[in-house]
Structure formats: C-alpha cells, structure tokens
TORDO-240466 format. One record per residue (C-alpha): residue in one letter; x, y, z. Coordinates in nm, 4 decimals, padded with zeros to 6 digits. Example, Ala and Ser with C-alpha at 12.3 -4.5 7.8 and 13.67 -1.06 7.14 Angstrom:
BEGIN
PT,rest,x,y,z
PT,a,01.2300,-00.4500,00.7800
PT,s,01.3670,-00.1060,00.7140
END
This chain:
BEGIN
PT,rest,x,y,z
PT,m,00.0000,00.0018,-00.0064
PT,k,00.1471,00.3344,-00.0981
PT,i,00.0784,00.6382,00.1187
PT,c,-00.0418,00.9296,-00.0862
PT,l,00.0223,01.2755,00.0836
PT,y,-00.1525,01.6050,00.0571
PT,l,00.0698,01.8868,00.1815
PT,d,-00.1119,02.1908,00.3064
PT,e,00.0084,02.5428,00.2339
PT,d,00.2260,02.5740,00.5502
PT,s,00.4245,02.2568,00.4683
PT,s,00.4618,02.3053,00.0886
PT,r,00.8284,02.3852,00.0868
PT,g,01.0239,02.2806,-00.2278
PT,e,01.2912,02.0882,-00.0338
PT,l,01.0344,01.8856,00.1500
PT,i,00.8346,01.8099,-00.1566
PT,q,01.1385,01.7038,-00.3487
PT,a,01.2714,01.4823,-00.0753
PT,l,00.9380,01.3053,-00.0370
PT,r,00.8994,01.2588,-00.4116
PT,t,01.2616,01.1337,-00.4251
PT,a,01.1668,00.8771,-00.1578
PT,n,00.8877,00.7649,-00.3920
PT,f,00.5963,00.9237,-00.2042
PT,d,00.2965,01.0209,-00.4012
PT,v,00.2752,01.3970,-00.3176
PT,l,00.0120,01.6516,-00.3955
PT,t,00.0264,02.0089,-00.2651
PT,t,-00.2538,02.2513,-00.2198
PT,s,-00.1099,02.4750,-00.4966
PT,e,-00.1192,02.1793,-00.7386
PT,a,-00.4741,02.1056,-00.6345
PT,n,-00.5742,02.4785,-00.6796
PT,n,-00.6698,02.4936,-00.3165
PT,l,-00.4496,02.7690,-00.1857
PT,r,-00.5943,02.9734,00.1025
PT,s,-00.8792,02.7151,00.1567
PT,p,-00.9653,02.6841,00.5331
PT,a,-00.8450,02.3799,00.7221
PT,p,-01.1822,02.2091,00.7221
PT,e,-01.1986,02.2299,00.3423
PT,q,-00.8441,02.1001,00.3049
PT,l,-00.9263,01.7936,00.5211
PT,i,-01.2447,01.7217,00.3229
PT,y,-01.0429,01.7450,00.0047
PT,a,-00.7717,01.5119,00.1336
PT,t,-01.0238,01.2655,00.2452
PT,q,-01.2105,01.2707,-00.0917
PT,q,-00.8791,01.2097,-00.2614
PT,e,-00.7732,00.9336,-00.0173
PT,r,-00.4705,01.1311,00.0865
PT,v,-00.3042,01.1829,00.4229
PT,i,-00.2784,01.5484,00.4997
PT,y,00.0652,01.6681,00.6177
PT,t,00.0649,01.9873,00.8016
PT,y,00.2324,02.2072,01.0651
PT,n,-00.0920,02.3304,01.1726
PT,m,-00.1395,02.1521,01.5003
PT,g,-00.4184,02.3576,01.6424
PT,d,-00.6627,02.3343,01.3569
PT,f,-00.6051,01.9749,01.2594
PT,c,-00.6047,01.8324,01.6034
PT,r,-00.9354,02.0058,01.6637
PT,l,-01.0679,01.8806,01.3399
PT,h,-00.9652,01.5277,01.4130
PT,g,-01.1474,01.5493,01.7466
PT,i,-01.4647,01.6709,01.5681
PT,y,-01.4408,01.3832,01.3187
PT,m,-01.3976,01.1300,01.5953
PT,a,-01.6833,01.2700,01.8047
PT,q,-01.9074,01.2587,01.5025
PT,g,-01.8075,00.9078,01.3882
PT,l,-01.6591,01.0433,01.0659
PT,n,-01.3441,00.9144,00.9010
PT,h,-01.0571,01.0771,00.7324
PT,s,-00.7498,00.9321,00.5476
PT,g,-00.5104,01.0499,00.8196
PT,i,-00.3399,01.3496,00.9492
PT,i,00.0365,01.3987,00.9971
PT,v,00.1285,01.7020,01.2145
PT,a,00.4963,01.7784,01.2008
PT,e,00.7023,02.0276,01.3896
PT,r,00.8900,02.2976,01.2016
END
C-alpha cells in the first residue's frame, strides 16, 4: 500500500516536496490542487475525498478537526502534524 500525501500550504516547501518525491511518495500540494488559501476544514475534506493523508504544521486546527471527526463518527485518510 502506497501512502499518498497532501501537503497543506504551510508545509509546501520545495525541499520537503522534492525529498518526499525522491523517496517515492505520491505527493500533491494545495497549490497543485488549486486549493491555496482554503480553510483547514475544506483541506481535510479534500484530502479525504482524494484518499490522501494530510501533512501539516498546523497542530491547532487539525487536532481540533480530528477530534470533531472522531466525536461525529466520521473518517478521514489520516493527519500528520509535523514540527517546524
């Protein structure tokens, strides 16, 4: 099973994208998906629809969203929250 990543705006740095692609990860950025400046809830919905794990530095929004999803019995494809 190959992990498909969706990098949000905050984590879409060229070096990271290149390193992940070199390591054979399937990477899509918010820019490539034409989703720049979309709010965090919309980013998570998009990632889920595309069956991609969202990769972000935005701990506050995405930890809160994960809690909401779990409380409502909803699923997402995964969230990776990284430190800068």
